[in-house]
C-alpha positions in Angstrom: 17.2 -2.7 -13.0 13.4 -2.5 -11.4 11.3 0.1 -11.2 9.9 0.6 -7.3 6.4 0.3 -7.4 4.2 0.1 -4.7 0.3 -0.5 -4.7 -2.3 0.3 -1.9 -5.2 -2.5 -1.9 -8.0 -0.3 -0.4 -12.0 0.2 -0.2 -13.5 2.2 -2.2 -15.3 3.3 1.3 -15.8 2.9 4.8 -11.9 2.5 5.2 -10.4 5.9 7.2 -7.4 4.2 6.9 -7.0 4.0 3.5 -8.2 7.2 2.7 -5.2 8.2 5.4 -2.4 5.6 3.4 -4.2 7.6 0.1 -4.1 11.2 1.5 -0.1 10.6 2.7 0.3 10.1 -0.8 -0.5 12.3 -2.4 1.0 14.7 0.7 3.9 13.1 -0.8 3.1 13.6 -4.0 3.6 10.0 -5.7 0.0 9.5 -5.9 -0.1 9.4 -10.0 3.0 6.2 -9.2 0.9 4.9 -7.0 -1.2 0.9 -7.9 -4.8 1.3 -6.7 -6.5 -1.8 -5.6 -9.6 -1.5 -4.9 -10.8 -4.4 -3.5 -14.2 -4.6 -2.3 -14.9 -4.1 -6.7 -16.2 -7.6 -8.4 -13.3 -8.1 -10.5 -10.6 -7.9 -8.1 -12.8 -10.8 -6.0 -9.6 -13.1 -6.4 -7.6 -10.0 -5.4 -8.8 -10.0 -2.3 -8.8 -14.2 -2.0 -5.4 -14.6 -2.3 -4.6 -11.3 0.3 -7.0 -13.3 3.2 -5.3 -16.4 2.3 -2.1 -14.6 2.9 -3.3 -12.9 6.1 -3.8 -9.8 5.6 -7.2 -9.4 6.4 -7.0 -5.6 7.1 -7.4 -3.2 5.6 -5.2 -1.1 3.2 -2.5 -3.6 2.1 0.6 -1.8 1.7 3.1 -3.8 -0.6 6.9 -2.7 -2.1 8.7 -4.5 -4.4 11.9 -3.0 -1.5 11.9 -3.0 1.1 10.8 -0.4 3.9 12.1 -0.7 7.0 9.3 -1.0 10.4 9.8 -1.6 13.7 13.5 -1.9 12.8 13.2 -5.1 10.4 12.5 -4.5 6.7 9.1 -5.0 4.9 7.7 -5.5 2.2 4.1 -5.0 3.5 1.4 -3.9 5.8 -1.5 -3.7 6.8 -3.2 -0.6 8.1 -2.0 3.5 7.8 1.7 3.3 8.5 3.0 6.9 8.4 6.3 6.3 8.5 6.6 3.8 6.5 4.2 4.8 3.5 6.9 8.2 3.9 9.7 5.9 3.4 8.4 4.1 0.9 7.5 8.0 -1.1 11.2 8.4 -0.6 12.5 5.4 -2.4 9.5 6.1 -5.4 10.7 9.1 -5.6 14.4 7.9 -6.1 13.2 5.6 -9.5 
C-alpha cells in the first residue's frame, strides 16, 4: 500500500492563505508529516513553472495522493486555504 502524502506548495512570506493552511495542518497534528515546498525559493523555480503550466497559479497549492471531497467532487489538488479539504486530508493522513 502506498503511504498517503500531503504536499503544500507555499510561499515563504506574504501569503496569508499559506500561513493559514500550515496553521490548520499544525492544529490537526500532521504538519510534521506534510511535505512543504517553498515555491518562491530559487531552487524550486522548476516546480513553480510546472505548477503555473498546470494552471495552479494561486498559493498555496495543496496536493494529496488520495482523494478528498470538495464541492461534492473527489479532488487530489486545490489552491488556496480550504479548511474542510485540509481537515479531511489530515484525517486521512492520520489513518495511514
